[in-house]
OpenMM code with the backbone's topology and positions (N, CA, C; nanometers):
from openmm import Vec3, app, unit

residues = "MET THR ASN ALA ARG PRO ARG ARG THR GLN PRO GLY ALA THR PRO VAL LEU SER HIS LEU ASP ALA ASP GLY ARG VAL ARG MET VAL ASP VAL SER ALA LYS PRO ASP THR ALA ARG GLU ALA VAL ALA ARG GLY PHE VAL HIS LEU ALA ALA PRO THR MET ARG LEU ILE ARG ALA GLY ARG MET ALA LYS GLY ASP PRO LEU TYR ALA ALA ARG LEU ALA GLY ILE MET ALA ALA LYS ARG THR ALA GLU ILE ILE PRO LEU CYS HIS PRO LEU ALA LEU SER TYR CYS ASP VAL ALA LEU THR PRO LYS ARG GLY GLY TYR GLN ILE GLU ALA ARG VAL ARG THR MET GLY PRO THR GLY VAL GLU MET GLU ALA LEU THR ALA VAL ALA ALA ALA GLY LEU THR VAL TYR ASP MET VAL LYS ALA VAL ASP ARG ALA VAL VAL ILE GLY ASP ILE ARG LEU MET GLU LYS ARG GLY GLY ARG SER GLY SER TRP ARG ARG GLY ARG".split()
positions = [
    Vec3(12.7072, 13.7356, 6.2168),
    Vec3(12.8416, 13.6849, 6.2059),
    Vec3(12.9116, 13.7020, 6.3404),
    Vec3(12.9876, 13.6056, 6.3775),
    Vec3(13.0558, 13.6065, 6.5061),
    Vec3(13.1847, 13.6874, 6.5007),
    Vec3(13.2216, 13.7462, 6.6131),
    Vec3(13.3496, 13.8163, 6.6248),
    Vec3(13.4487, 13.7359, 6.7061),
    Vec3(13.4289, 13.6051, 6.7095),
    Vec3(13.5161, 13.5185, 6.7886),
    Vec3(13.6611, 13.5374, 6.7468),
    Vec3(13.7498, 13.5420, 6.8458),
    Vec3(13.8921, 13.5551, 6.8186),
    Vec3(13.9503, 13.4162, 6.7972),
    Vec3(14.0498, 13.4053, 6.7101),
    Vec3(14.1102, 13.2732, 6.6877),
    Vec3(14.1811, 13.2261, 6.8140),
    Vec3(14.1862, 13.0949, 6.8292),
    Vec3(14.2591, 13.0378, 6.9418),
    Vec3(14.4075, 13.0638, 6.9230),
    Vec3(14.4743, 13.1010, 7.0298),
    Vec3(14.6191, 13.1196, 7.0264),
    Vec3(14.6852, 12.9844, 7.0478),
    Vec3(14.7981, 12.9661, 6.9853),
    Vec3(14.8676, 12.8385, 6.9976),
    Vec3(14.9900, 12.8532, 7.0853),
    Vec3(15.0383, 12.7436, 7.1360),
    Vec3(15.1610, 12.7397, 7.2150),
    Vec3(15.2805, 12.7470, 7.1197),
    Vec3(15.3940, 12.7960, 7.1677),
    Vec3(15.5139, 12.7982, 7.0815),
    Vec3(15.5432, 12.6595, 7.0259),
    Vec3(15.5719, 12.6542, 6.8969),
    Vec3(15.6008, 12.5272, 6.8308),
    Vec3(15.4781, 12.4550, 6.7788),
    Vec3(15.3588, 12.4986, 6.8197),
    Vec3(15.2353, 12.4342, 6.7738),
    Vec3(15.1984, 12.4878, 6.6356),
    Vec3(15.1088, 12.4189, 6.5672),
    Vec3(15.0610, 12.4641, 6.4371),
    Vec3(14.9886, 12.5976, 6.4542),
    Vec3(15.0242, 12.6998, 6.3758),
    Vec3(14.9589, 12.8307, 6.3904),
    Vec3(14.8117, 12.8250, 6.3518),
    Vec3(14.7355, 12.9108, 6.4167),
    Vec3(14.5935, 12.9245, 6.3866),
    Vec3(14.5789, 13.0337, 6.2813),
    Vec3(14.4975, 13.0102, 6.1804),
    Vec3(14.4770, 13.1097, 6.0756),
    Vec3(14.3894, 13.2224, 6.1278),
    Vec3(14.4383, 13.3447, 6.1209),
    Vec3(14.3665, 13.4589, 6.1778),
    Vec3(14.2447, 13.5002, 6.0962),
    Vec3(14.2363, 13.4558, 5.9723),
    Vec3(14.1233, 13.4937, 5.8889),
    Vec3(14.0080, 13.3942, 5.8976),
    Vec3(14.0123, 13.3052, 5.9956),
    Vec3(13.9029, 13.2116, 6.0183),
    Vec3(13.8453, 13.2357, 6.1567),
    Vec3(13.7111, 13.2342, 6.1662),
    Vec3(13.6508, 13.2485, 6.2978),
    Vec3(13.6466, 13.1115, 6.3662),
    Vec3(13.5880, 13.1053, 6.4840),
    Vec3(13.5851, 12.9812, 6.5621),
    Vec3(13.5124, 12.8685, 6.4900),
    Vec3(13.4246, 12.9039, 6.3957),
    Vec3(13.3497, 12.8035, 6.3195),
    Vec3(13.4137, 12.7719, 6.1849),
    Vec3(13.5309, 12.8275, 6.1585),
    Vec3(13.6010, 12.7989, 6.0345),
    Vec3(13.5585, 12.8839, 5.9162),
    Vec3(13.4794, 12.9877, 5.9398),
    Vec3(13.4367, 13.0768, 5.8313),
    Vec3(13.5367, 13.1907, 5.8145),
    Vec3(13.5525, 13.2356, 5.6900),
    Vec3(13.6441, 13.3472, 5.6664),
    Vec3(13.5883, 13.4746, 5.7271),
    Vec3(13.6805, 13.5585, 5.7718),
    Vec3(13.6419, 13.6859, 5.8318),
    Vec3(13.7555, 13.7846, 5.8152),
    Vec3(13.7205, 13.9111, 5.8225),
    Vec3(13.8231, 14.0143, 5.8235),
    Vec3(13.8713, 14.0272, 5.9678),
    Vec3(14.0015, 14.0291, 5.9867),
    Vec3(14.0591, 14.0398, 6.1197),
    Vec3(14.0320, 14.1795, 6.1749),
    Vec3(13.9941, 14.1870, 6.3016),
    Vec3(13.9697, 14.3152, 6.3674),
    Vec3(14.1034, 14.3703, 6.4165),
    Vec3(14.1490, 14.4794, 6.3565),
    Vec3(14.2771, 14.5393, 6.3950),
    Vec3(14.2570, 14.6696, 6.4732),
    Vec3(14.1348, 14.6971, 6.5147),
    Vec3(14.1053, 14.8257, 6.5783),
    Vec3(14.1805, 14.8468, 6.7091),
    Vec3(14.2164, 14.7411, 6.7794),
    Vec3(14.2877, 14.7562, 6.9061),
    Vec3(14.4396, 14.7555, 6.8883),
    Vec3(14.4867, 14.7320, 6.7679),
    Vec3(14.6313, 14.7261, 6.7445),
    Vec3(14.6876, 14.8671, 6.7281),
    Vec3(14.8061, 14.8916, 6.7828),
    Vec3(14.8657, 15.0255, 6.7688),
    Vec3(14.9197, 15.0477, 6.6281),
    Vec3(14.9196, 15.1737, 6.5868),
    Vec3(14.9829, 15.2094, 6.4601),
    Vec3(15.1344, 15.1999, 6.4789),
    Vec3(15.1996, 15.1279, 6.3895),
    Vec3(15.3454, 15.1211, 6.3895),
    Vec3(15.3932, 15.1359, 6.2457),
    Vec3(15.5195, 15.1700, 6.2299),
    Vec3(15.5774, 15.1796, 6.0962),
    Vec3(15.5868, 15.0396, 6.0383),
    Vec3(15.5396, 15.0220, 5.9169),
    Vec3(15.5382, 14.8924, 5.8493),
    Vec3(15.6028, 14.9086, 5.7122),
    Vec3(15.6734, 14.8047, 5.6692),
    Vec3(15.7336, 14.8051, 5.5368),
    Vec3(15.7376, 14.6624, 5.4853),
    Vec3(15.7182, 14.6475, 5.3556),
    Vec3(15.7295, 14.5161, 5.2921),
    Vec3(15.7946, 14.5322, 5.1556),
    Vec3(15.8729, 14.4316, 5.1185),
    Vec3(15.9370, 14.4264, 4.9877),
    Vec3(15.8985, 14.2939, 4.9235),
    Vec3(15.8510, 14.3004, 4.7995),
    Vec3(15.8163, 14.1801, 4.7239),
    Vec3(15.8903, 14.1835, 4.5912),
    Vec3(15.9122, 14.0653, 4.5357),
    Vec3(15.9785, 14.0545, 4.4060),
    Vec3(15.9077, 13.9527, 4.3185),
    Vec3(15.9294, 13.9693, 4.1902),
    Vec3(15.8822, 13.8739, 4.0907),
    Vec3(15.9692, 13.8869, 3.9675),
    Vec3(15.9352, 13.8112, 3.8650),
    Vec3(16.0145, 13.8151, 3.7420),
    Vec3(15.9217, 13.8004, 3.6236),
    Vec3(15.9456, 13.8800, 3.5209),
    Vec3(15.8726, 13.8654, 3.3962),
    Vec3(15.9740, 13.8200, 3.2910),
    Vec3(15.9514, 13.6984, 3.2409),
    Vec3(16.0405, 13.6377, 3.1416),
    Vec3(15.9984, 13.6832, 3.0026),
    Vec3(16.0945, 13.7349, 2.9256),
    Vec3(16.0666, 13.7861, 2.7914),
    Vec3(16.1668, 13.7272, 2.6923),
    Vec3(16.1238, 13.7178, 2.5686),
    Vec3(16.2133, 13.6736, 2.4617),
    Vec3(16.3172, 13.7825, 2.4351),
    Vec3(16.4339, 13.7413, 2.3875),
    Vec3(16.5425, 13.8362, 2.3598),
    Vec3(16.5009, 13.9467, 2.2619),
    Vec3(16.4273, 13.9161, 2.1529),
    Vec3(16.3853, 14.0245, 2.0631),
    Vec3(16.2943, 14.1263, 2.1330),
    Vec3(16.2125, 14.0800, 2.2249),
    Vec3(16.1245, 14.1703, 2.2999),
    Vec3(16.2073, 14.2624, 2.3883),
    Vec3(16.3067, 14.2070, 2.4537),
    Vec3(16.3958, 14.2886, 2.5371),
    Vec3(16.4638, 14.3967, 2.4526),
    Vec3(16.5065, 14.3598, 2.3321),
    Vec3(16.5724, 14.4583, 2.2439),
    Vec3(16.4752, 14.5692, 2.2043),
    Vec3(16.3514, 14.5332, 2.1735),
    Vec3(16.2514, 14.6349, 2.1380),
    Vec3(16.2260, 14.7310, 2.2543),
    Vec3(16.2167, 14.6773, 2.3750),
    Vec3(16.1942, 14.7627, 2.4922),
    Vec3(16.3112, 14.8574, 2.5107),
    Vec3(16.4332, 14.8046, 2.5069),
    Vec3(16.5530, 14.8883, 2.5256),
    Vec3(16.5641, 14.9959, 2.4182),
    Vec3(16.5209, 14.9638, 2.2965),
    Vec3(16.5286, 15.0598, 2.1859),
    Vec3(16.4122, 15.1587, 2.1866),
    Vec3(16.3155, 15.1388, 2.2770),
    Vec3(16.1995, 15.2278, 2.2809),
    Vec3(16.1091, 15.2113, 2.1602),
    Vec3(16.0994, 15.0883, 2.1079),
    Vec3(16.0252, 15.0643, 1.9844),
    Vec3(15.8981, 14.9816, 2.0044),
    Vec3(15.8428, 14.9780, 2.1261),
    Vec3(15.7172, 14.9065, 2.1482),
    Vec3(15.6015, 14.9949, 2.0997),
    Vec3(15.5132, 14.9371, 2.0223),
    Vec3(15.4041, 15.0138, 1.9607),
    Vec3(15.3138, 15.0816, 2.0640),
    Vec3(15.2916, 15.0188, 2.1784),
    Vec3(15.2035, 15.0767, 2.2802),
    Vec3(15.2735, 15.1779, 2.3696),
    Vec3(15.4038, 15.1922, 2.3556),
    Vec3(15.4784, 15.2835, 2.4421),
    Vec3(15.5713, 15.2071, 2.5337),
    Vec3(15.6207, 15.2737, 2.6353),
    Vec3(15.7193, 15.2171, 2.7265),
    Vec3(15.6524, 15.1246, 2.8277),
    Vec3(15.6709, 14.9928, 2.8148),
    Vec3(15.6058, 14.9005, 2.9078),
    Vec3(15.6590, 14.9113, 3.0501),
    Vec3(15.7835, 14.9537, 3.0672),
    Vec3(15.8397, 14.9636, 3.2015),
    Vec3(15.7778, 15.0806, 3.2783),
    Vec3(15.7587, 15.1920, 3.2110),
    Vec3(15.6946, 15.3079, 3.2721),
    Vec3(15.5502, 15.2738, 3.3098),
    Vec3(15.4787, 15.2133, 3.2157),
    Vec3(15.3395, 15.1759, 3.2421),
    Vec3(15.3307, 15.0747, 3.3566),
    Vec3(15.4224, 14.9785, 3.3598),
    Vec3(15.4209, 14.8755, 3.4638),
    Vec3(15.4483, 14.9360, 3.6014),
    Vec3(15.5405, 15.0295, 3.6065),
    Vec3(15.5713, 15.0939, 3.7341),
    Vec3(15.4488, 15.1672, 3.7879),
    Vec3(15.3825, 15.2435, 3.7019),
    Vec3(15.2609, 15.3141, 3.7442),
    Vec3(15.1501, 15.2163, 3.7837),
    Vec3(15.1327, 15.1105, 3.7062),
    Vec3(15.0292, 15.0114, 3.7369),
    Vec3(15.0550, 14.9462, 3.8718),
    Vec3(15.1816, 14.9153, 3.9010),
    Vec3(15.2143, 14.8552, 4.0295),
    Vec3(15.1815, 14.9466, 4.1456),
    Vec3(15.2166, 15.0731, 4.1336),
    Vec3(15.1862, 15.1697, 4.2396),
    Vec3(15.0356, 15.1838, 4.2570),
    Vec3(14.9641, 15.1960, 4.1463),
    Vec3(14.8182, 15.2088, 4.1541),
    Vec3(14.7546, 15.0856, 4.2160),
    Vec3(14.8038, 14.9676, 4.1805),
    Vec3(14.7480, 14.8428, 4.2348),
    Vec3(14.7735, 14.8326, 4.3845),
    Vec3(14.8922, 14.8720, 4.4292),
    Vec3(14.9222, 14.8678, 4.5725),
    Vec3(14.8223, 14.9531, 4.6498),
    Vec3(14.7903, 15.0698, 4.5966),
    Vec3(14.6974, 15.1605, 4.6627),
    Vec3(14.5552, 15.1057, 4.6677),
    Vec3(14.5226, 15.0109, 4.5796),
    Vec3(14.3854, 14.9604, 4.5713),
    Vec3(14.3743, 14.8118, 4.6062),
    Vec3(14.4736, 14.7595, 4.6749),
    Vec3(14.4764, 14.6165, 4.7073),
    Vec3(14.3496, 14.5701, 4.7772),
    Vec3(14.3002, 14.6466, 4.8722),
    Vec3(14.1801, 14.6055, 4.9473),
    Vec3(14.0570, 14.5906, 4.8585),
    Vec3(14.0586, 14.6500, 4.7410),
    Vec3(13.9443, 14.6372, 4.6501),
    Vec3(13.9451, 14.5062, 4.5729),
    Vec3(14.0616, 14.4387, 4.5664),
    Vec3(14.0664, 14.3147, 4.4886),
    Vec3(14.1002, 14.1907, 4.5709),
    Vec3(14.1557, 14.2086, 4.6908),
    Vec3(14.1834, 14.0961, 4.7799),
    Vec3(14.0788, 14.1050, 4.8913),
    Vec3(13.9854, 14.0116, 4.8965),
    Vec3(13.8654, 14.0266, 4.9781),
    Vec3(13.8839, 14.0621, 5.1258),
    Vec3(13.9821, 14.0089, 5.1953),
    Vec3(13.9915, 14.0312, 5.3394),
    Vec3(14.1004, 14.1305, 5.3802),
    Vec3(14.1582, 14.2001, 5.2822),
    Vec3(14.2598, 14.3010, 5.3136),
    Vec3(14.1947, 14.4279, 5.3662),
    Vec3(14.2647, 14.4916, 5.4584),
    Vec3(14.2191, 14.6200, 5.5109),
    Vec3(14.2620, 14.7317, 5.4162),
    Vec3(14.1764, 14.8311, 5.3952),
    Vec3(14.2203, 14.9475, 5.3180),
    Vec3(14.3250, 15.0232, 5.3999),
    Vec3(14.4375, 15.0532, 5.3383),
    Vec3(14.5468, 15.1186, 5.4093),
    Vec3(14.5854, 15.2485, 5.3397),
    Vec3(14.6231, 15.3455, 5.4195),
    Vec3(14.6795, 15.4688, 5.3654),
    Vec3(14.8294, 15.4461, 5.3519),
    Vec3(14.8745, 15.4302, 5.2296),
    Vec3(15.0156, 15.4049, 5.2068),
    Vec3(15.0929, 15.5359, 5.2140),
    Vec3(15.2070, 15.5319, 5.2800),
    Vec3(15.2909, 15.6515, 5.2868),
    Vec3(15.4001, 15.6491, 5.1811),
    Vec3(15.4254, 15.5297, 5.1215),
    Vec3(15.5290, 15.5184, 5.0192),
    Vec3(15.5063, 15.3910, 4.9401),
    Vec3(15.5309, 15.4005, 4.8116),
    Vec3(15.5307, 15.2818, 4.7262),
    Vec3(15.6225, 15.3094, 4.6082),
    Vec3(15.7129, 15.2153, 4.5827),
    Vec3(15.7991, 15.2257, 4.4664),
    Vec3(15.8036, 15.0905, 4.3987),
    Vec3(15.8016, 15.0920, 4.2680),
    Vec3(15.8125, 14.9697, 4.1883),
    Vec3(15.9279, 14.9896, 4.0915),
    Vec3(16.0216, 14.8969, 4.0937),
    Vec3(16.1388, 14.9043, 4.0060),
    Vec3(16.1430, 14.7808, 3.9176),
    Vec3(16.1739, 14.8007, 3.7912),
    Vec3(16.1943, 14.6908, 3.6969),
    Vec3(16.3396, 14.6964, 3.6518),
    Vec3(16.4126, 14.5907, 3.6817),
    Vec3(16.5557, 14.5854, 3.6539),
    Vec3(16.5837, 14.4799, 3.5480),
    Vec3(16.6513, 14.5174, 3.4388),
    Vec3(16.6806, 14.4171, 3.3355),
    Vec3(16.7754, 14.3092, 3.3882),
    Vec3(16.7405, 14.1875, 3.3607),
    Vec3(16.8219, 14.0711, 3.3950),
    Vec3(16.8227, 13.9795, 3.2739),
    Vec3(16.9068, 13.8797, 3.2764),
    Vec3(16.9098, 13.7826, 3.1670),
    Vec3(16.7722, 13.7163, 3.1566),
    Vec3(16.7100, 13.7288, 3.0414),
    Vec3(16.5808, 13.6639, 3.0174),
    Vec3(16.4585, 13.7420, 3.0589),
    Vec3(16.4751, 13.8671, 3.1016),
    Vec3(16.3568, 13.9442, 3.1376),
    Vec3(16.3871, 14.0563, 3.2352),
    Vec3(16.2884, 14.0861, 3.3189),
    Vec3(16.3010, 14.1935, 3.4160),
    Vec3(16.2626, 14.1443, 3.5539),
    Vec3(16.3469, 14.1783, 3.6519),
    Vec3(16.3094, 14.1575, 3.7912),
    Vec3(16.2214, 14.2739, 3.8321),
    Vec3(16.1130, 14.2436, 3.8990),
    Vec3(16.0213, 14.3458, 3.9483),
    Vec3(16.0333, 14.3476, 4.1000),
    Vec3(16.0526, 14.4652, 4.1565),
    Vec3(16.0581, 14.4775, 4.3024),
    Vec3(15.9687, 14.5920, 4.3460),
    Vec3(15.8857, 14.5654, 4.4461),
    Vec3(15.7986, 14.6678, 4.5038),
    Vec3(15.8331, 14.6847, 4.6509),
    Vec3(15.8416, 14.8087, 4.6934),
    Vec3(15.8656, 14.8430, 4.8341),
    Vec3(15.7499, 14.9329, 4.8770),
    Vec3(15.6833, 14.8940, 4.9852),
    Vec3(15.5641, 14.9664, 5.0305),
    Vec3(15.5774, 14.9959, 5.1793),
    Vec3(15.5354, 15.1167, 5.2196),
    Vec3(15.5387, 15.1559, 5.3611),
    Vec3(15.4065, 15.2192, 5.4023),
    Vec3(15.3776, 15.2046, 5.5312),
    Vec3(15.2638, 15.2712, 5.5921),
    Vec3(15.2904, 15.2864, 5.7409),
    Vec3(15.2096, 15.3656, 5.8054),
    Vec3(15.2060, 15.3737, 5.9517),
    Vec3(15.0647, 15.3290, 5.9860),
    Vec3(15.0531, 15.2098, 6.0416),
    Vec3(14.9198, 15.1601, 6.0666),
    Vec3(14.9182, 15.0356, 6.1540),
    Vec3(14.7974, 14.9774, 6.1712),
    Vec3(14.7803, 14.8622, 6.2598),
    Vec3(14.8027, 14.7270, 6.1926),
    Vec3(14.8290, 14.7272, 6.0626),
    Vec3(14.8487, 14.6012, 5.9923),
    Vec3(14.9503, 14.6198, 5.8808),
    Vec3(15.0110, 14.5105, 5.8393),
    Vec3(15.1214, 14.5153, 5.7451),
    Vec3(15.0833, 14.5417, 5.6009),
    Vec3(15.1855, 14.5616, 5.5176),
    Vec3(15.1665, 14.5961, 5.3771),
    Vec3(15.2210, 14.4881, 5.2832),
    Vec3(15.2303, 14.3645, 5.3330),
    Vec3(15.2798, 14.2561, 5.2487),
    Vec3(15.1929, 14.2358, 5.1255),
    Vec3(15.0618, 14.2359, 5.1427),
    Vec3(14.9718, 14.2134, 5.0294),
    Vec3(14.9812, 14.3258, 4.9279),
    Vec3(15.0028, 14.4471, 4.9739),
    Vec3(15.0167, 14.5599, 4.8824),
    Vec3(15.1424, 14.5466, 4.7979),
    Vec3(15.2519, 14.5037, 4.8596),
    Vec3(15.3763, 14.4851, 4.7847),
    Vec3(15.3620, 14.3716, 4.6832),
    Vec3(15.3018, 14.2614, 4.7242),
    Vec3(15.2817, 14.1484, 4.6328),
    Vec3(15.1880, 14.1853, 4.5180),
    Vec3(15.0836, 14.2602, 4.5478),
    Vec3(14.9884, 14.3031, 4.4451),
    Vec3(15.0564, 14.3969, 4.3459),
    Vec3(15.1427, 14.4846, 4.3953),
    Vec3(15.2157, 14.5757, 4.3070),
    Vec3(15.3008, 14.4984, 4.2073),
    Vec3(15.3700, 14.3951, 4.2545),
    Vec3(15.4544, 14.3146, 4.1663),
    Vec3(15.3689, 14.2437, 4.0620),
    Vec3(15.2597, 14.1838, 4.1047),
    Vec3(15.1722, 14.1114, 4.0113),
    Vec3(15.1162, 14.2046, 3.9047),
    Vec3(15.0680, 14.3212, 3.9459),
    Vec3(15.0108, 14.4160, 3.8497),
    Vec3(15.1165, 14.4684, 3.7528),
    Vec3(15.2365, 14.4915, 3.8012),
    Vec3(15.3444, 14.5373, 3.7130),
    Vec3(15.3756, 14.4304, 3.6087),
    Vec3(15.3842, 14.3056, 3.6513),
    Vec3(15.4098, 14.1963, 3.5569),
    Vec3(15.2998, 14.1815, 3.4543),
    Vec3(15.1764, 14.1911, 3.4983),
    Vec3(15.0630, 14.1816, 3.4049),
    Vec3(15.0632, 14.2970, 3.3054),
    Vec3(15.1049, 14.4125, 3.3497),
    Vec3(15.1104, 14.5282, 3.2600),
    Vec3(15.2182, 14.5106, 3.1544),
    Vec3(15.3330, 14.4585, 3.1944),
    Vec3(15.4360, 14.4294, 3.0939),
    Vec3(15.3789, 14.3337, 2.9904),
    Vec3(15.3122, 14.2280, 3.0358),
    Vec3(15.2518, 14.1328, 2.9418),
    Vec3(15.1572, 14.2054, 2.8454),
    Vec3(15.0692, 14.2878, 2.8995),
    Vec3(14.9730, 14.3588, 2.8154),
    Vec3(15.0421, 14.4472, 2.7121),
    Vec3(15.1511, 14.5086, 2.7514),
    Vec3(15.2210, 14.6006, 2.6622),
    Vec3(15.3017, 14.5301, 2.5531),
    Vec3(15.3424, 14.4056, 2.5760),
    Vec3(15.4285, 14.3370, 2.4785),
    Vec3(15.3613, 14.2177, 2.4108),
    Vec3(15.2384, 14.1865, 2.4459),
    Vec3(15.1752, 14.0637, 2.3953),
    Vec3(15.1627, 14.0587, 2.2430),
    Vec3(15.1627, 14.1726, 2.1763),
    Vec3(15.1541, 14.1726, 2.0305),
    Vec3(15.2795, 14.1149, 1.9657),
    Vec3(15.3926, 14.1225, 2.0365),
    Vec3(15.5177, 14.0712, 1.9797),
    Vec3(15.5718, 13.9495, 2.0543),
    Vec3(15.5155, 13.9187, 2.1724),
    Vec3(15.5692, 13.8095, 2.2540),
    Vec3(15.4577, 13.7462, 2.3366),
    Vec3(15.3957, 13.6441, 2.2805),
    Vec3(15.2873, 13.5738, 2.3519),
    Vec3(15.3394, 13.4737, 2.4541),
    Vec3(15.4693, 13.4484, 2.4553),
    Vec3(15.5258, 13.3472, 2.5445),
    Vec3(15.5745, 13.4057, 2.6773),
    Vec3(15.5337, 13.5265, 2.7099),
    Vec3(15.5734, 13.5904, 2.8352),
    Vec3(15.5293, 13.5031, 2.9528),
    Vec3(15.6172, 13.4914, 3.0519),
    Vec3(15.5834, 13.4202, 3.1751),
    Vec3(15.6092, 13.5140, 3.2918),
    Vec3(15.5097, 13.5262, 3.3786),
    Vec3(15.5222, 13.6071, 3.5003),
    Vec3(15.5306, 13.5082, 3.6157),
    Vec3(15.6319, 13.5228, 3.7001),
    Vec3(15.6425, 13.4250, 3.8074),
    Vec3(15.7331, 13.4675, 3.9196),
    Vec3(15.7580, 13.3710, 4.0067),
    Vec3(15.8457, 13.3894, 4.1225),
    Vec3(15.8029, 13.5060, 4.2103),
    Vec3(15.6733, 13.5340, 4.2183),
    Vec3(15.6255, 13.6440, 4.3018),
    Vec3(15.6293, 13.5969, 4.4464),
    Vec3(15.7051, 13.6739, 4.5280),
    Vec3(15.7223, 13.6322, 4.6661),
    Vec3(15.7576, 13.7511, 4.7540),
    Vec3(15.7251, 13.7371, 4.8822),
    Vec3(15.7640, 13.8370, 4.9808),
    Vec3(15.9117, 13.8181, 5.0115),
    Vec3(15.9869, 13.9259, 5.0084),
    Vec3(16.1302, 13.9202, 5.0377),
    Vec3(16.1595, 13.9601, 5.1826),
    Vec3(16.0888, 14.0609, 5.2301),
    Vec3(16.1080, 14.1040, 5.3681),
    Vec3(15.9908, 14.1864, 5.4150),
    Vec3(15.9767, 14.1928, 5.5464),
    Vec3(15.8760, 14.2784, 5.6085),
    Vec3(15.9296, 14.3267, 5.7406),
    Vec3(15.8856, 14.4461, 5.7780),
    Vec3(15.9254, 14.5043, 5.9060),
    Vec3(15.8043, 14.5681, 5.9715),
    Vec3(15.8062, 14.5653, 6.1047),
    Vec3(15.7025, 14.6320, 6.1823),
    Vec3(15.6006, 14.5363, 6.2391),
    Vec3(15.5242, 14.5891, 6.3317),
    Vec3(15.4193, 14.5092, 6.3929),
    Vec3(15.4706, 14.4176, 6.5019),
    Vec3(15.3773, 14.3449, 6.5597),
    Vec3(15.4084, 14.2569, 6.6720),
    Vec3(15.5071, 14.1466, 6.6346),
    Vec3(15.4958, 14.0964, 6.5124),
    Vec3(15.5841, 13.9848, 6.4735),
    Vec3(15.7239, 14.0315, 6.4342),
    Vec3(15.7467, 14.1615, 6.4257),
    Vec3(15.8807, 14.2133, 6.3993),
    Vec3(15.9245, 14.1986, 6.2561),
    Vec3(16.0532, 14.1799, 6.2364),
    Vec3(16.1120, 14.1738, 6.1027),
    Vec3(16.1261, 14.0305, 6.0552),
    Vec3(16.1173, 14.0146, 5.9263),
    Vec3(16.1370, 13.8846, 5.8620),
    Vec3(16.2063, 13.9088, 5.7284),
    Vec3(16.3006, 13.8231, 5.6921),
    Vec3(16.3706, 13.8350, 5.5639),
    Vec3(16.3863, 13.6968, 5.5042),
    Vec3(16.3544, 13.6849, 5.3757),
    Vec3(16.3738, 13.5590, 5.3035),
    Vec3(16.5228, 13.5382, 5.2827),
    Vec3(16.5675, 13.4156, 5.2975),
    Vec3(16.7065, 13.3841, 5.2664),
    Vec3(16.7311, 13.4100, 5.1186),
    Vec3(16.8351, 13.4756, 5.0843),
    Vec3(16.8569, 13.5185, 4.9460),
    Vec3(16.9001, 13.4071, 4.8591),
] * unit.nanometer
topology = app.Topology()
chain = topology.addChain("A")
for resn in residues:
    res = topology.addResidue(resn, chain)
    for name in ("N", "CA", "C"):
        topology.addAtom(name, app.Element.getBySymbol(name[0]), res)
C-alpha cells in the first residue's frame, strides 16, 4: 500500500479528500508528524418521541429503566470506542466526554462534547456519541413507541488543530 500524500489545493479550489491516496484508494491518514494540540468537538441530534412516551420517561415508568441514564452512558462509551466502528478513525485517548439529553417539544435534544490532547480532532467521537445515545433511547422505549425517529445528527462546533475553530450557524 502506498503512503502517498494527497495533493494540496490552492485557496478556493476543490478540496482534496485526505482519506484517499494518489490512486483513489481509502487509507488512514498519517498523523504521526502532527503536534498534539487541545481539541474539542460538539455534536447534536434529536430523538423524536410520542407524547405518551415522554410522559412515561418523566414519570420514571419505563419497564427497562431510565432511558436517559442508559443513553448518556452509551454515548460516552461509544465515543471512547469510535475507532473500532468507523474504519479510518484513529484511536484517541479522550480527556473528556459528556452527553446531555434535554427535553424539548416532541422529544430530546442530544448533545455530546468531547475533548482530547492529540494530533487529530474528535468530531467523529462526538457524532458517534450522539448516534449511540439516540439508538439507546430507541432500544429502551421501543416496546411502547415504535415510531421513534433519530435524526438531525450534526457537528455544531470544533476547536483545535491546524484548521482552527469552526461553528455551525445556529
